[in-house]
C-alpha positions in Angstrom: -9.3 -35.6 16.6 -9.4 -32.0 17.9 -6.9 -29.3 16.9 -6.0 -28.0 20.3 -4.0 -25.2 21.9 -3.8 -23.6 25.4 -4.1 -19.8 25.7 -5.1 -16.7 27.6 -8.1 -15.1 25.8 -8.3 -11.3 25.5 -11.0 -9.2 27.2 -13.3 -7.0 25.2 -11.4 -3.8 25.9 -8.1 -5.3 24.6 -9.9 -6.6 21.5 -11.3 -3.1 20.8 -7.8 -1.6 21.2 -6.2 -4.2 18.9 -9.1 -3.8 16.4 -8.4 0.0 16.3 -4.7 -0.7 15.7 -5.5 -3.1 12.9 -7.9 -0.8 11.2 -5.3 2.0 11.3 -2.5 -0.2 9.9 -4.3 -2.3 7.4 -4.6 0.3 4.7 -0.8 0.9 4.8 -0.1 -2.8 4.7 -2.6 -4.4 2.3 -0.3 -7.3 1.6 -0.8 -8.7 5.1 -3.6 -11.0 6.0 -5.0 -9.4 9.2 -6.6 -11.5 11.9 -10.1 -11.0 13.3 -9.5 -9.2 16.7 -12.2 -11.4 18.3 -9.9 -14.4 17.9 -6.7 -12.9 19.2 -5.3 -14.8 22.1 -2.0 -15.4 23.8 -0.9 -18.9 23.0 0.9 -20.8 25.8 1.1 -24.2 24.0 0.0 -25.5 20.6 -0.7 -29.2 20.9 -2.0 -30.1 17.4 -4.5 -32.8 16.7 -5.5 -34.7 19.8 -7.6 -37.8 20.4 -10.0 -37.9 23.3 -7.4 -39.5 25.7 -4.7 -36.9 24.8 -7.3 -34.1 25.2 -8.2 -35.4 28.7 -4.4 -35.3 29.6 -4.2 -31.7 28.2 -7.2 -30.7 30.5 -5.4 -32.3 33.5 -2.1 -30.6 32.7 -3.8 -27.2 32.3 -5.8 -27.5 35.4 -2.7 -28.4 37.5 -0.7 -25.5 36.0 -3.6 -23.1 36.7 -3.8 -24.3 40.3 -0.1 -23.6 40.9 -0.1 -20.1 39.3 -1.7 -16.9 40.3 -3.7 -14.3 38.5 -1.7 -11.4 37.1 -2.0 -8.3 34.9 -0.1 -7.5 31.7 0.0 -4.7 29.2 0.6 -4.4 25.5 4.1 -3.3 24.5 5.2 -2.5 21.0 4.7 -4.3 17.7 7.3 -6.6 16.2 7.7 -9.2 13.4 8.9 -12.7 12.9 10.9 -12.8 9.6 12.6 -9.9 7.9 11.2 -6.4 7.3 11.1 -7.2 3.5 9.4 -10.5 4.1 7.8 -10.7 7.5 5.9 -13.9 8.3 4.0 -12.5 11.3 3.3 -9.0 12.6 2.6 -9.2 16.4 2.0 -7.0 19.4 4.3 -7.7 22.4 3.3 -8.3 25.9 4.8 -6.8 29.1 4.4 -8.6 32.4 7.1 -7.6 34.8 6.2 -9.7 37.8 7.2 -13.0 36.2 3.8 -14.6 36.7 3.3 -15.2 33.0 6.7 -16.8 32.6 5.9 -19.0 35.7 2.6 -20.1 34.3 4.2 -20.9 31.0 6.9 -23.0 32.7 4.4 -24.8 34.9 2.2 -25.6 31.9 5.2 -26.9 29.9 6.2 -29.1 32.8 2.8 -30.6 33.3 2.4 -31.2 29.6 5.8 -33.0 29.3 4.9 -35.2 32.3 1.9 -36.4 30.3 3.8 -37.2 27.2 3.5 -34.0 25.2 6.5 -32.6 23.4 8.0 -29.6 25.2 8.7 -26.3 23.4 12.3 -25.9 22.4 12.2 -22.2 21.6 12.2 -19.6 24.3 8.8 -18.2 25.2 8.1 -14.9 23.5 4.7 -13.7 24.6 2.9 -12.0 21.8 -0.4 -11.5 20.1 -0.5 -12.3 16.3 -2.1 -9.4 14.4 -1.3 -10.3 10.7 0.5 -12.9 8.5 2.2 -12.5 5.2 2.8 -15.0 2.4 4.7 -12.8 0.0 7.4 -10.1 0.3 6.1 -6.6 0.9 6.4 -3.9 -1.8 8.6 -0.9 -1.1 5.7 1.3 0.1 4.6 -1.5 2.5 8.2 -1.9 3.7 8.4 1.8 4.5 5.0 1.7 6.4 6.2 -1.4 8.4 9.5 0.4 9.3 7.4 3.2 10.8 5.4 0.8 12.9 8.5 -1.0 14.1 10.5 2.2 14.9 11.6 2.3 18.6 9.6 5.4 19.3 6.4 4.0 18.0 4.1 3.1 20.8 1.1 1.1 19.6 0.3 -0.7 22.8 -1.8 0.3 25.7 -0.3 1.0 29.1 -3.6 -0.1 30.7 -3.1 -3.3 32.6 -5.2 -6.3 31.5 -6.1 -9.0 34.0 -5.3 -12.6 33.3 -7.5 -14.7 35.6 -8.2 -17.8 33.5 -6.4 -20.2 31.2 -8.3 -21.9 28.4 -7.9 -25.2 26.5 -9.1 -24.2 23.0 -10.3 -26.0 19.9 -9.3 -24.6 16.5 -11.3 -25.3 13.4 -9.7 -24.2 10.1 -11.7 -23.1 7.1 -11.1 -21.0 3.9 -12.3 -17.9 5.8 -9.9 -18.5 8.7 -9.8 -20.2 12.0 -12.7 -20.5 14.5 -11.8 -20.9 18.1 -13.9 -22.5 20.8 -13.0 -22.7 24.5 -13.3 -26.4 25.6 -12.3 -25.8 29.2 -11.5 -22.8 31.4 -9.5 -22.9 34.6 -9.0 -20.1 37.2 -5.6 -19.0 38.0 
């Protein structure tokens, strides 16, 4: 069985930018578990544990979705959270892609996956890059630091556009030190 997801991987420039953001924010938010910037990706579908037949179907669905989509560029927006400011579950960086190409790719991928027996996503697609996770409520100092990061005028993203030219079927291996990601297949948009 292979723990599998489908994603856009980040280029080195974006990883460096996000690494800088994490290094600036981590001292103010020590209660968060920060991700390794080299593993940051934009998840389009999490499929869970797949056997070889299901994995083959995931490859097929991803290839067909990639063939029907086009390459595009996107930029980083502002940070946000899932959860409450007192007890966030995830701190993330938003994605801006005004042409609609990312949404189109997502819808095509979901359609191809559902046609092959995978469960479709019921929640709306909210493109983001996970930066940190929290297991416990933040202390008052951390809550104040988080509020500064989430303030409307705070611009932590990069206006530089990043190209998205490939979609990847990824393998995720969990360990005590975190997840390790390996690209199993890559398809051109």
